[in-house]
Every structure is written in structure tokens, then in C-alpha cells.
N, C-alpha and C positions, 0 to 999 in steps of 0.2 A: 562282756569283755572280748568276746570272739567276733563281734560285729565287723571289725575291720577286715578280717579274713573271710568270714562266712556270712554272707548277707542272708541266706535262707537257712539251710540245714548245716549246723556245725558237724564236723567230722568227729567220729569217736574212734580214735586210733587205738588199737589193742596190742600191736606188736610191730617190730621193724627188723629188717635184715638188709645189710649192705646199704645201698642208696635208697631203698624203698621202705615205705610204711604201709601198713595194712589196716583197714577199718574192720569193724565188727562183722561185716558181711563178706570179708575176704578180698575186697577191692584193693588193688595195688596203686599207690601214689608215689611219684618221684619226690623225694624229700629235698626241697630247695630252701627250706626255712631254718631247720635246726643246724647246729654247729657240728655236723658229722661228715662234711664233704671230704675231709682229708683221710678218713679211715672207714667211714660207714658205720651203720648200726651193727651191734653184735659181732664185732671183729674179734676173732679168736685170740689174737695176740693181746689186744687191749683187755679182754675179759680175763685172760691168764695173769697179766701184769696187775690188774686192779684187784683180783682175788688174792694174789700173793701179798700185795700191800695191805689190804684190809685184814688179812690174817695177822699181820704184824702191828699195824697202827692205822687208824682211820680218823684223821683230824685235818685241820686246814693250816695255813701258814702263820697263824698267830703265835705258834710255839717254835722255839729254836730246834733245828734238826740238821744233822750233817748233810742229808740229801738235798736240802734247799741250797746250801753253799755249793755242793758238787754240781748240781744242775745249773746253777748260775754260772759257774766256771766253764762248764761244757758249752753252754749257750753263748756266752760272750766270746769264747774262743773262735766261734764261727763268724763273728761280726767285726766291723771296723773298730779300731781302738777307741774312737770317740764314744761308741756305744758299749760302755763297760760297766754300766750300772743296771741292775735288775730290780724291778718292783713286782712282787707277786701279789696278785689281786684275785678276788673271787669271781668276778664277772666283767662283762664288757661295760656295764654301767659304772662299776667301781673303777675300772680303768679310765673311762672318760672323765669321771669326777676327779681322779688323781691328776690326769693330764691337764685339766683346766686349772686346778689349784697350783700345780707346778709352773705352768705358763704365766699365771697371774703373779705368782711370787717372783719369778725371774724378771718379767717385764715391768711389773708394777702397774699394770693396767687391768681393768675389770671387763672391758668390752670383748664380745665374742661375736663372730660371724659364723652362721651355720647354714647348711643347705638342707632343705626338706626333701 
């Protein structure tokens, strides 16, 4: 499964800090693949916030919780009025799937054009 990224020797990444990942030999790599570009790996604020939340509750958005509503309200307050609905999903793949299903339902068409 790693052949797409690593033709010869796959990397064994053992830790990360900021924008860098480190392999088992201590070699440093700029992380341009993972979804950490906005805060980096091991960001102290994110670790503190995640730890605080996990001490209270560690679940996903399938259950009702006031924080979901509060976050949606804070988020939509920063957007144009037309963008007033939030869908919380687990991954980019889930987001793409939902976007396709919504577009198909709205337009009544099944065709999709994508770029590789």
C-alpha cells in the first residue's frame, strides 16, 4: 500500500514535532502529506485542549452534545449567511461522499467530473 509514495524503502516514522517528522534513524522530513499544516505536530495548545476533552468525553459526532451546536454557531458566524448549515464528518473521504450525495440529490444528476 505504500508503493505510491515509496518506490524502494518505505519510511518508518517514529515521531513528529512542528512541521517535521523523524524516522527511526533520526532523519528529519518536512511533512507535506498529513493534515497538520495549520498547527503542526505536537502543538502544545492542541495537546492541552485534546487532553482536557478526552478527560471529559472521547467520542465522535454521532451523539448529541451542546459543543457541536456551539461550534457550528461560532463557525457559521464567520461565514456568509448562505453558508449557515454545518455537517460534521469524520474524514475527507466522508466529506467528499456527503458532498456528492448532496449535489446529486439537489441537481437530480448522477454524473461527476473529477481531476486526477
